[in-house]
N, C-alpha and C positions, 0 to 999 in steps of 0.2 A: 347269697341263697336265700332261700323262705324258707317260713316254719313249717311248709309241708315237706319242702326239700331234707330238712333236718330230721324231722320224724321218719322220713325214708331212709334216710342216712342209718339213723336207730335201728330201725326195723331190719337193716341186713346185717347190721352187728350183732342183732339176736342170732342170727343163724351160726354165728361163731361161737357163742357163747360154751363152755364145758359144765356142764351140770348133769354128774349121772348121777348122783346120789336124790337131788330134791326133783329133777326133771322140768325145774323151772326156770327157763331160758330168760334174760333181760338184757336187753341192746340198749345202748345209750349213745347218744353224739353230744358234743360242744359245740358251741361256737363262741371263739374268742370274739374279743372287740376288734380285731385287723379282719374279721370275717374268714379265718381259718377254722375248718371244721375238723374234730377229733374224735375218733370212736372209739368203744370199749364193750365188753361182754362181759357177763359175770363169770368167774373162775373159780369152781368150788374144788374142797381139796377133804380127803377122808378125815381128817382134823379138822371138823368143822370152822373151827375158831380162826385156819387160815385161809377161809375162803374170801375172795375179794369180791366185790361188788361193781356192777357194769359201768356206773357213773363214778367212782372212783379210778377205776381205768381209765375211762376217757379222761378225765382231770390229768392222770399223771403223764398220759400222752403229752397232753395240750402243754404241760409244764416243761416236762423233758425237751419242747420243742421251743421252747421260750414265751410261750403263752403266759399272762399273769393277771389276764382278766376277762372272766366269762360274760359272755352278753345272755345265751340261751342255753339249754339244758332239755334235751329231748330222750325219753326213756319209753320204751315199748316189750310191753309184756304180754300175758296171755290173759291177764285177769278184767273183770268185768264188774265193776268201774275199773279203769286204768289205776294202777298202782302207783303209789306216790315213793319217792326214795326214803331209805331207812334214815333215823336219826345221825348214823356216821357219816353218811352221803351229804346230809342236807348241811351238815357242820362242815364238811371238805367245800362245797360250792359257797357255802359264806366266806371261806378264807380267800377265793378268788371273785368276789361279788358281792355288792350291798344288795343287789334286789335282781338277781338274773329272773327271765321268763322261762317258767317250767314247761313244759309239753308233756303230757302224760298221755300215752296213747295204749292201746292195744290190737290185736291183729283182725280184729272185728271193724277195724276202723273208727272207732270212738276216739276221739282226742279231747282231753280237759286242759284248758290253760290257767295257769295259777304262776305266782311269782313264789321266790325264796321269802319273802317277807311273811307271806301268807300263813308258809308250810313252818315258818322258824322265826316267829317275830321279835324274839329276844336271842338274837345268836350271840356268840361269846365272838369278840373280834380281838385281834391282836394289838389294836391301840387300846385295848382296856389293861395292858399286860404293864407292870411297872416299868 
C-alpha cells in the first residue's frame, strides 16, 4: 500500500471520530512492518482526560492484532498546516518504531512527510530501563 493510500485510510477514519466537545476530528492509519493497515479516530469524553487520540487508537488496534513494529503513521486533521501528533502519541509510536515515517495531512490535500526522530529526537525507550 502506498503512502497516498495510507493517508486515504486515515481520512476515512477521521469520519468515524467522536468529537462532540472540541469538534476537532482526527483520523489515523498505521502500517505495520508486515504491511497490514490499522485505523483509529479520536474519541472524546466529557471528562477530557479520558479522551483517546486517533493515533493511539490505531496503534492499539495494531497491537491487539499482533503487530509489534510500525513502518508508517498517517494523521489527518482539518488544520493547516497539518497537525503533528501530541507528545503522548509520539511516545506511543516510539514504543513500536525506531523511526517511523509520519504523514501529516489535512482535508485540503496538504501532506507533510516527516519522521518520528524529527518529532521526538530523544525518545525514551524500553531498552533504557534497568
